[in-house]
N, C-alpha and C positions, 0 to 999 in steps of 0.2 A: 528549441525544442528538437528541432533534426540532429541536433549536436546529441540529445539528449536519449535519444532510439536512435543513433550508431550504436550509444556503448558509451560514448565519454561520459566518466563521471561525472557532478553537475559539480564539486569543487575547484575540475579546472578547466572550467566553463566560470565559475566567480574569477579563477585566474583572468583566464582569458581577457574578461571584460572588466578589467580592474575593477569590479565587485571591490567592497573591503568588505562590507558581509556577505553572506553563503543569504545569512535570508534576503538581501533584495534580488541574490538571484533566483532566488526560488519564486520572485512574484511572475515574476514573466516565463516561469516551470510549467507552465501547466499539462498534466498529464493525461491522455486522448484515455478514453475508456478501450480502446482496441487494443490499447501499449500499457495499460490495468491490471486484463481479463492473461494475456502472455502474461507475464507477470507470477500471476495465482496460482494460472494452470502447472506451473511447472514448482509449482510449492508443493512440501508431502507433508499434511503434521505429523506434529512430532509423537509417535505409535501409531497411526496408521499407516501401511503399505500401499505405495501407488500412484499415482497423478491425487489431487485436489479433488472433491465433488463433493456439491450446494451440501449442505446444511442442513436441514428443514427442520422448524422451530417445531420446542413441543410442547406444550402447559404443561406446566410444575406446580402444581398448588402448594409443596410447599414450597420454592423460593416462593413465586406468591404473597403467602400467609408472614412470609419472611421480611417480605417486602411491603406489606400492608406497618409494619410493627415496628417501622420505624418514622 
């Protein structure tokens, strides 16, 4: 986890640990919520200027009706 937080790529960590599969390394690499928030804060959604903002959920009756028909 400390290597990931320092910016080392997971594939390189996999190699250092001698894991054959990247999936094995991912089991040990639990991302904490603070790191996830920092990553999301720097992402800009397509078509949106500036930093990421929390989207507010809006009830869309047309989508709900479509889902009920499935």
